[in-house]
C-alpha positions in Angstrom: -31.0 -19.6 32.8 -29.1 -16.9 34.7 -25.9 -18.8 34.1 -26.4 -18.8 30.3 -27.2 -15.0 30.4 -24.1 -14.3 32.4 -22.0 -16.5 30.0 -23.5 -14.7 27.0 -22.7 -11.3 28.4 -19.2 -12.4 29.3 -18.7 -13.6 25.7 -20.0 -10.3 24.3 -17.6 -8.4 26.6 -14.6 -10.5 25.4 -15.5 -10.0 21.8 -15.9 -6.2 22.2 -12.6 -6.0 24.1 -10.9 -8.0 21.4 -12.2 -5.8 18.6 -11.1 -2.7 20.5 -7.6 -3.9 21.0 -7.3 -4.8 17.3 -8.3 -1.3 16.2 -5.8 0.4 18.6 -3.0 -1.9 17.4 -3.3 -1.0 13.8 -1.1 1.9 12.8 -1.1 4.3 9.9 2.0 5.3 8.0 2.0 8.6 9.8 2.3 6.8 13.1 5.7 5.5 11.9 6.7 9.1 10.8 6.0 8.4 7.2 3.4 10.6 5.6 2.6 9.5 2.1 1.3 12.4 0.0 -0.4 12.1 -3.4 2.9 13.3 -4.9 4.7 10.4 -3.2 2.1 8.0 -4.6 2.8 9.4 -8.1 6.5 9.0 -7.5 5.9 5.3 -6.6 3.9 4.9 -9.8 6.7 6.5 -11.8 9.0 3.8 -10.4 6.5 1.2 -11.3 6.3 2.6 -14.9 10.1 2.4 -15.2 10.1 -1.2 -14.0 7.2 -2.0 -16.2 9.1 -0.7 -19.2 12.2 -2.7 -18.4 10.4 -5.9 -17.5 6.7 -6.1 -18.3 4.8 -8.9 -16.6 3.6 -11.7 -18.9 -0.1 -10.8 -18.4 0.5 -7.4 -19.9 2.3 -8.6 -23.0 -1.0 -8.8 -25.0 -1.8 -5.1 -24.0 1.6 -4.0 -25.2 1.4 -5.8 -28.5 -2.1 -4.5 -29.1 -0.8 -0.9 -28.6 -3.0 -0.1 -25.7 -1.6 3.1 -24.4 -3.0 3.0 -20.8 -2.2 0.2 -18.5 -3.5 -0.2 -14.9 -1.3 -2.0 -12.4 -0.9 -2.5 -8.7 2.7 -2.2 -7.7 4.6 -2.8 -4.4 7.7 -0.9 -3.3 10.0 -3.6 -2.0 12.6 -3.2 0.7 16.1 -4.7 0.1 14.8 -7.7 2.3 12.0 -8.3 -0.2 9.1 -7.0 2.0 6.5 -4.8 0.4 6.8 -1.5 2.2 4.0 0.2 0.3 1.6 -0.6 -2.5 0.0 1.7 -5.1 -2.6 1.4 -7.8 -1.5 3.1 -11.1 -2.7 4.0 -14.5 0.2 4.4 -16.8 0.2 6.0 -20.2 2.9 4.2 -22.0 2.7 6.3 -25.2 3.5 9.5 -23.2 5.6 7.8 -20.4 3.4 9.4 -17.8 1.3 8.5 -14.8 -2.4 9.1 -15.4 -3.7 8.0 -11.9 -1.9 7.1 -8.7 -3.6 5.9 -5.5 -2.0 4.6 -2.3 -3.4 1.2 -1.5 -1.2 0.3 1.5 1.5 2.0 3.5 4.3 0.7 5.7 3.3 -1.7 8.5 6.6 -1.5 10.4 9.1 1.1 11.4 11.8 -0.5 9.2 9.5 -0.2 6.1 8.7 3.4 6.9 12.5 4.1 7.3 13.2 2.6 3.9 10.5 4.6 2.2 11.9 7.8 3.9 15.4 6.9 2.7 14.1 6.6 -0.9 12.3 10.0 -0.6 8.8 8.3 -0.9 7.4 9.7 2.3 8.0 12.5 4.6 8.0 12.8 8.4 4.6 13.5 10.0 5.8 15.9 12.6 
């Protein structure tokens, strides 16, 4: 009985240590020196709107032909290597060519992604 209790306590300790190390390993965009402001998220959505106008995805064709003026999309900013450096959720008003809503869903996960966003003017240094 004591052996089971000790094994259970050891297992709980390992699980807690594992969870703690996962939380400390996750980094925010600011940890990479890439602070993404609401204005930066709006800029990303403006890029998404331009891409949407040039090449609308098939699933949005029905909305375009039905003259729906506002479209909601999630859009990823891709690095030249094809990695998604950041992802935003956008509501685009196609009639007025404007961004109605912009929300950051995910920031950069590597220093290279953060550097790319900075080079494009889509984030600023955190210091």
